[in-house]
N, C-alpha and C positions, 0 to 999 in steps of 0.2 A: 514527423511533425509537418502538418500541412500549412503552407504559407497562404496568407490572405492578402489581397489587394487593399482591403480596408484597414486602415491603422487602428490601433487600440485607443479608444476614447474614454471609456469607463471601465472600472473594475467593480464587479459583484462578487463578494466573498460569501460563500455558504459554509457555515461552520456547523458540522454534524451531518450525518447521513440518515436522519430520521425519515418517517413516512411523508412528512410535508415536503422535505427537499428532494426526495426522488420524484415526487410529482412535478415539482418546479423544474428540475433537470429535463425530464422528458418533455414538458411543454416548451421549454426553451429550445430544445433540440428540434421540435417539429415546427417552431416558428422562432427562428433566431432573431436577435436584436443586433443589427449591423453596428460594428464598433464597440460591442460589449465583450469584455473578457470575463469569463466565469472561472472562479477558483473554488473548488470543493476541498475542504480541509476535514479530515476524519481520522480517528484513531483505528477504525476498522476498515477493511477492504470489502468484507461481505457483511451487509447489514441484515438482521433478521426481520422477516414480517411477522409481527407478534401474533396475529391471528392464526398462524400455522405452527407456532412454536410448540404448543402442547402435542400437536400431532407428530412433531419431530421427536419429542421426548418419549412418546408412546411407541415410536418405531414405525409409524405409518408414512413417513416422508423421509428422503434422504437429506443431507446437509444443503445441497444445492437447490432442492425443492423449495426451501423456506428462506433462502437468502438471496438478497438483491446484490448483484455484483457492481459495487460502486465504481471500481475501475473502469469496467467495460461501459456502464452507463455514462460515466463522465466523458470517456472517449467519444461516445456516440453523440453526446451534447457539444462536443468541441471544447470542453471545460478542462482546465488543469486540475489534476488530482494530486493533493498533497497528503501522504500518509504520515500524519504527525499529530503532535499533542498541543492544543492550545493551552497557554498559561495565563493569558490576560489580554487586556486591550489598552492601547494607547489612543484614547479618544481624541485628544488634542491633535495628534498627527495622523489620525485615522489609519491606524495599523493594528493588525492582529498579531500578537506576540505568540511566538512558538518556542517549544523546547528544542535546543540544539540546532536552530537554524535561524536565518534572518527573518524579521517580521515582514508580514505581507500587507501592502497598502490596500485600502478599500475606499470606494466612493459610496457604495451601499453595502451593508452588512445584514446578514440574516442568520439567526441562530436556531438550530433544531436538533439539540443534542440529547433529547430525552430526559429522563430522571435517573436518579441513582439512590438506592437505599441509604439512609443516613444511619450508619452503624457506629459513628464516632462516640455517640452519647451513651452507648450500651457497652459496659464493661466486658471485655473479652470477645466481643462479637467480631471485630475485624480479624482477630487471630483464629477463631474457632468457628465461624459461620460463613457460608457461601452467599454473597448477594446475588440475585437473580439478574440484576443489572449492574453494569453493562453486560448485555446478553453474550457478546463475543467471549468475554472472559469466563462467564458462567458456563459456556459450552466446553471449555477445556476442563473445568471441574467435573462437569457431568460425564465426560468421557472417561475421566479418572474413576469416577464412582461406579460407572458401568464395569470397568476393569476390576475394581475391588469386589464387586458383588459376584462376578463370575468365579472369584476364588473363595468364595464364602463357605464356611463350614461351621459357623456358630450364629447365634441370635445377633440380629443387627437391626438397630432402630435409626429410622430417618425421620427427622422432625422438619415441619415446615412452619415458619412463623409468618402469620398473615392470613386473615380470614375473608379477604376479598376475592374476587373472580380469579385473579392470578394465582393466589395461594391454593384455592380449591382445585383449580384446574392442574397445577403442577403436582399436587400430591397424588391425584387420581391417575395422571399420566404416568408418573414415576412408578406408582404401585403396579399398574398394568404392565409396564415394559419389564420392570426388574423381576417380578414374579414369572413372567414368561421366560426371561433369560434362565432363571434357575430351572424351570421345568425342562427346557430344551437340553440342559446339561444333565438331566436326571437327578437333580438335587431337590431338596424339600423347600418350596417356596414359603412355607410358614415360618422359616428362619427369619423372614423379613417382617418388621413391625413399623407401621406408620402412624405418626402423631401430627395433629394440626392444632396450632395454638393461635388464638386471637384475643387481643385486649378488649374487644367489644362484647357486647352482650348477646350477639348473634353473628352468624356468618352472613356474607353477602348482603351487607346492610344498605346498599343502594338498590337492591331488587325487591320485588314484591314478595309477600309472605308465602304464596304458592310456590314460587321458584326456590325460595329458601328451604321450604319444607321438603320439596323434592331432593334437594341436595343433601339434607340431613339424612333422608332415607337412604340415598346412595352410599354416602359415607359409612353409615351403620352396616348396610349390607356387605360393604367391601372391608369391614373390620378396621376402619381407619378411626383412631381414638381422637375425638375432638374435645378441646377444652376451651370454653369461652371465659371471659374475664381473667384471661391468664396473660397479664402484660409482662413480657420477659424483660428483666432489667440486668441480667448478667449471663454470660456464656462462658462455661469453663469446659475443659476437656471432658467430653462425654456427658455433659449435664447442662440442662437449662434451669435457670432460676427465675421465678416470678415475683412480682411486687408483694404479693400476699404470702410469700414464704414457701410456696410449693417448689418442687424440683421434679424434673422430668429427664429420663434417660435419653441421650441422643448421641449416636455414634457419628451422624452426619446431620448438620442443620442448614436448611435453605432459608434465606431471608427475603421475604416479599412484602415488606411493609415500611412505613416511616420514610417514604421516598422525598428527595430534595433535589435542588439544582446542583450542578457541578461547582466545586469549591472555588474555581477561578473566577466565578462571577462575583464573589463577595469584594473584589478590589476593583471592579470596574466603574463604581459609582452610579450604575443603573439602579433604578428602583426595583427592589425585590420584595416578594411577599414574605410572610413569616417562615416559609419552608425553603426560601432561597430561589424561588423561580422568578422569572423576569416578568414584571407587570407590563401589560401591553393594552393599548386602547382598542376601539372597535375597528381600527384598520390595520391591526397586528404590528403597530409601531410601538417602540418603547416610550414610556411617559417622559423620558428625560431627553432623548436623542432621535429626531426624526430620520436620521440616516442609518438607524439600526431597527431591524425587525426581529421578531421571534415567533415561533409557532410549535405546535405539538405539546408534549408534555412539559417542556421547559418553560412554556408561556403561562402566565397566570392572567387570565382574561379579566380586566378590571370592571366590566359591566356586570358580570355574574360569574360565579364559580362554575367551572367545567370539570367533569370527571376526567381523570387521566386514562383515556381510552384512545385505542387506535383510530376509531372511527372519526374523532374529531381531528386528529393529526392529518388524516388522509384528506378530509374535506376542507381543511385549512389551505391545502396546496393551491387550488385554482384562484381563490381570492389573494393569497400571498403573491403568486407570480403576477397576477393583474396589477396589484399595488407596487411591486418592484418595477414593472414596466412603466407605470405612470410616474413613479417618483424619479426614475431615470430621465423622463421626458419633461419634468417640471410641471405635471399636470395634477389636478385634484385626485385624491384617492377614493376607493370605494369603501363602503362599510361592510364588514363581514358578520353575517347573521347566523349564529350557530344554531343548530336544531334543539328543540326543547326535549325531545325524546328520541331514542334511537334503538335499533334492535341489536341485542347482544345474543350471540350463539356461543354457548359455554359447553365445551366438550367435557366428557366423563372419562376420556382415555381409551374407551373400548369401542370406538366408532359409533358412539351414541352422543347426542347433544341436546341441550335444553335451550329453548328460545325464550328470550325475556324482553319485553317492551312495555314500560308502564305497568299496568295491572294485568297485561296479557303474559301468558306462559304456556308453552307446550313443548313436547319432547318426542324423541324416537330416533331410530337408526336413520330414518329419511331425513331428519334434520341434520344430522351429521353429513349425509350425502349432499345436501343442499348447501351447507356451510362449505364443504369441500369444493364444490363447483364454484361458489362465490370466490373463495381464496384463490383457486387455481386461475381464475379469469383475471383477477387482479394481478397476479404474478406474471401472467403472460404478457402484460404491457411492459414489463421490464426485462424479460428474458427473451422474448421473440422480437428483437429490434430489427427494423429494416436495415438492409445491407448498407445504406447510407442515409443520413438525415435527408428529408425532403428538400430542405433548402440549406444554403450556407450563408454566412454573413457576407461573403464576398459577392454572392449572386443576388442577395435580397435587395430591397429597395434602399436608397440612401439613408444613412443614419439620421434618426430624428432625435438623438440625445440632447438634453439640454447642455450647452457649452457656454463659457464665457467668451467674450470678444477675442482675447488672446488665444485662447484654446481653439477657437474657429480658425484663426490665422494659421496656427501650427498645424491643424489638421488639413487645411487646404494645401499647405506646403508639403506635408507628408505624401499626399496623393498626386501632386503635380510632377512633372518630369524632374528627375533628380540628376545632379551632375556627376560626371565620372572624374577620374584622376584624384587629386587631392581635394576636390570639391566634394568627394564622397566621404570625407572623414567625419566622424562625429565631433560636434562642437566642443570646444575646450572647456566651457563652463559645466557641461554635462559630465565630461570625463573627470574633471576635478571634483566634483560632488560625488560622483559614483565610486571612484577609486581612492578618494581621500581617507575613507575609514579602513581601508585594507591594511593589514599589518603583516607583510612578508616576514619570514624568518630572517633573522640577522646572521650574516656570516662575515668573518674577518676578511675572507678573500674577495667579497664584493666591495669594490672601491667606489663605484658610482652606480647607484641602482634606482629603484622605482620612486623614492622620495627625495632624491637629489637629481631631478630630471635634467638630462642634457641630451645631445644628439644620439648618443649610444651609451650602453652600459660598459663599465669596465670592470673585469674580474681578473683576479691573480691565479695563475696556475702554480700550485705549490711545487717545491723542488721534488724531483723524483716521481712526478705524476704526468700522465698523459691525458689528453682530452678525449672524451666520447662524445660524438654529436649525434643527435636524431631529431626528426621533425614529424609531427602528426597533425592532421587537420580534417574535421568532418563537420557536416551540418548536423543540427539537432534532429533527434529522433523521438524525443519526448517533449512534452509541453511544460515541464518543471525546469526552469533555468538553474536553479540551485543544484539539483541533482545532475543535470547535464554537465555543468561546470566540473563536478567532482569526477564523473565518468571520463570526460575529455582529459583531465589532467592525469588520472590514473592510467588511461590507455597511452598517453604520451611517455609517461615514466617507464612503461613496460620494457621497452628496448633497453633502456639504461640497466635496469634490474636484471634482465636476461643475460646480459654480458658480465654480470658480477661487478658492475661499477657503482660509484656513489654519486647520486644527482647533486649538482652544484648550483646551477642557475637555470632559469627559464625565461624566455621572452614569449609573449602571447600575441596572437593574431586572431581578432574577433570581428565578426560580421553581424550587425544588428538591423532589424527592419526599422525604417524611418516612423516616426509617430510624434505623439505629444512628448515634450521634453521630460515631464516627470515620469512618463511610462518608459521611455528609453533609458533614463537614469536608474530606475528600479530594476530593469531587466539586466543591465550591466552589473549593478550591485549584487543581485542574486547570483548571477552566473559566476562572477569573478570571486564572490566569497566562498562558494562551493570549491572552486578551483584552488584558491590560496589555501583552504584548509587541508586539502590533499597535498599540495607542494610543500607546506609547512611540516606536515607530519613526516615527509620524506627527507626533510632538511634541505630542500631545494628553494632558493631565494628567487622569487619573481622580480626580475630586474627591469622590466619594460615591456613594450609591445606596440601594436598598431590596432586601432578600431576604426572600422568603415561601416557604411550603410550597405545594405543589400537586401533582397527580397526575403531571404531566410536567415534565421539564426545560425550562426556556425562559430566554431572555436577550435583553435589549435595552438600547439606549442613547439618551439624549438628548444630542446633541452640540451644542456652541457653537463656532462658527467666527468668524473675523475677515475683513474685507474692507475696502478703502479706501471711506470714506463718500462719496467722489465718485462711486462705482459704476463707476469706469473699471476695466476689465478683468474685470468680472463676466461670466460665461458663463451665458446663459440659454437656454431652450428655443426662444424665439421670434425668433432672429436669422438663420434660414436665408435664403440668396440664391440666385436662379436661377443655375445654372452651377456650383454648389458640388458637390464630391464627398462622398458619404456613407461615413464610416469606422466601423468596429467593432473595438474593440482586443482583445476576447477571444472565444473560441468559445461558442456557445450550446448548451443542451440539459440544464442541471441539473434542470429540473422533471421531465422524463420519467425521466431516470437515477435520481433518488432516489425517485420513485414506483415504479420497477421494483425498486430496491434493497430496498424493504419486502417485495417478493414473492420475493426471493432470485434475481431473473432476471439481472441484469447481471454481466459478467465483473468480478472484483475490480480488475483493471488499468484498467477504464473508470471505476470509482468513484474510485480513486486519482488518476487523471489529472484528473478533475472536481475533486476536492478541491485538487489542486495549483494549478489555475486560479483557484479561489475564494479562495485565500489570497494571490494576487498583488494588491498594492495598486494603486488607480488613481491615486495621488498623482503619481508621475512621468509617467504618461500624460497627466493633465490639464495638467501643465506644459508637456509637449511640444506638445499641441494649441494651447495658448495662444500658444506661441512661433511656431507656424506659421499663426497668424491665424485660428484656428477661429471661426466665426460663431455656432454654437449648439452646445450640448452637454447631454447627460443621462446618468445612470448606468442600465444596463439592469437592471431588477428585476422585481417581480411581475406587471406588465401585459404583459410579453413584448415581443418586438422590434416587432411591429406597433403594439401599444398605445402604446409609448413614442415611435415614429416619428410616430403621428398627433398626439400631444401636442405635437410639434414643428412639424408642417406647419401645424396650424390657427392658432396665434398668429403664424407666420412669413408666413401667406397665400401658401403655395406648394404645389406638387405634388411627389411624389418617385416616382423609378423604382427599383424594388428588384430586384436580380438574384439569383435563387434559387441559382444555381450557384456564386455568389461567397460565399456564407455561410459563415463559419468554424464548424465543428461539432465538439462534443466526440465522442470516440471512443464509439461505442455508441449515441448518441442516435437515429440513424435506426433501428437495429435494435429499440430500445425502443418507438418509436411505431408501427413496423410490427408489433410484437407486440400493438398495441392498448393499450399501457400509457401513460397520460398523467397529468399532475397533476391533482388535484382542483379546481385554479383554472382549468384548461384550458378547460372549457365556458363560463364567464363571459368569459374572453378571446376565445373564438371568435365572440362576438356582434359583435366589432369587424371581422369579414370584410366587413361592409358598407362598410368603407372602401376595399376593394379593387375596383378598376375591372374587373378580368378574372379574378376568383377561379376562375371555372368552368373555365378553360383550364388550371389548374394544381392543381386540387383532388386529382388522382391522383398528383401528384409526391411522392415519399417524404419530401422536406424541407418540404412545405407545412405540415403540423402543427406544426413548429418555429417558425413565425411567432408562434404563440400560446403558446409554451412560457414559463411564468414562471421567472425567473432569480433565484437567490440569489447575492449578491456578484458580479454580472455586470460586463462591461466598460463602456467608454464609447462611446456612440453620438454622433457629432459630424459637423458639416458643416464642410468645409475649402475654401478657394478652390482651383480646379482646378490652377492653376499651382504650388501649393505642396503638393499631395496626395502626390506621389511621395516628395518629400524627407521629408514628415511620416511616411509609412509606413516609410520606412528608418529614421528615428530611433526610432520606437516599437518596431520589431523589434529594434533594437540595445539598446534600454532594457529588455528583458525581456518583450515582448508579441509572441511570434513568430508568432502567428496573426492579427495585425492584417490587415485586408483592406478594400479599397474595395468596398462592396456596393451602390452605386447612385449616383444623381445627382439633384440638385435642379433642378426646372424651374418656370417661372412657373405661376400658378394658371390652370386651364383652366375651362371652363363646366361640367365634369362635377362631380357631387356627391362623387364618390369620388376622394380625393386621392392614392392610391397605385396605381401600375401595376406588375405583375410582369413580369419578363422572365426567359427561360431562364437 
């Protein structure tokens, strides 16, 4: 996480990663607003470009060709990315409510979530039909359908409900791809049958008669059965029922009609149209709340109806970002003038497309080539990002955001020379408000804790117990304080679990950048909420701490744990025995991935998977290892796999064999090291290569650098008796450590100075 000299003055929250918002993010990246913090909230990490989706279904494009990486784009824009689900708005307090995490405050809010087929009113549709939107969820069902068709040996009917451009393109693209799949496997493509149903009198009702006639011919030539005036009112297993009493066979049903806004909008109090879309004025502001904007399919333009087409969402981007900037400065907004007609390029699945604009229509393979060129040019704006944004908020002109007199005073104070010593503490009122809502787990052995504040906490050591002490502290490497709090707490608890101890209490040390009091308060609340959730789950009571000001966000914990004073059951590094199997419970690669993240290199889904791994507690893993007779254990952290392994072999008086091909790796870790991106701690860790007996034979292996990769909140490295290793691995995988692996064996000490031998 890059620190900025400019304090945070305003929060712009973008809900949804639609076409309008990706344009907004790119434009704000190229010309930042000093003092503005951007937060993108989306349920998807990869957002599809609708214009290329039919080509993806047809097999002409790969997944990454047609998806914009929101995680990477947000990092490029200096925006926080929250991979989460919005559940509502608290407009009175200007907060976006999220599922399973604290609400996020906003000064301005923009919504671009797209539309969702409204299937709730159709009996059986939710259970037996696949909505095309949200597209990310549709992709999983599409891949499942592909797999089913590849195993097909009988007649199979696929129905598409919806006669607009989306439905027509989908049925033709699926037919082209799936027939080709069967042909490649030497099977009969005529096993597949396709049906297109529409409630209207005609297909493509918003296009001219010539275009409609052309598609009627194409569908007939491709043997797609088309049924008009077929309003589906029920979906049952294998069958569609229409309003007029007809039934149609359907082994798989795709739903591309009756779209509406997301359900959570209903409780916001915003003015919605009859389909649940947000009504906006000609400045893209909601009619009820000037602090909330909307664009794309989720917006209902009050001046005149607009078709739910990607072209409008893309072209709303520039006026939306213009008005967001003006609103933040307290200046008059500009009027958005949507075009009256637009060019639609509708594909037929087989590298052929039809152009439609007003009464104009033409077609050909060259039209598809033209469309392909337009689409790829658009995508390059979001995939071929500069190495760094041309400007940063820290180096740009002074902030010109509209502030109150009190906010201006606080902003000046935040950038003035700050005191050291106790003058660098965060103010008591901020701390009281931020920490007052925290609910640490209650323990009988905590006598004085967080909510009975004194000079120090007092905890009781139960009879027959000994204390285990550990401390960890580091600066933030991500821009999401809630997730950072979870990772920091999980990391600090790792030493306690690795020794087989029970966590008892924790004191926190936090460092937060100065700024507006409301922003500092929320930062602390988000971070400490995440941390306390992890501590509570471990049965560890937060009993106090210290919060000071500093240039960068940082967090650490001193953890106290309990263990039998007989030392029975303590897991130490030095207990390895010859013949033991070496196990690792989590994949490695966090160091290189987050070093690359700072350069906007890795895919967003790689970072998301890494964070998912980092918030998995080692508590259950340690218990399983003890139950299976583990002889030694440590948690994998800053010294990397090799460094921690050597810390175990030396006191154990043994050698170890490490199998490179067996190492569990985080997605993208190899790609990052191959790009030459490693952690700043890596060079120090690499000095331990002298512990490798045969390093020269493996130095060119792409996995070799990951032996030295420093881990944050890594897994447990343990030795287990060989006859219990298989059962232990099964138990660990069943308990939520799916990438647990046996990565080597322990042998007796040799005469060689180097204790570790690598194998392929």
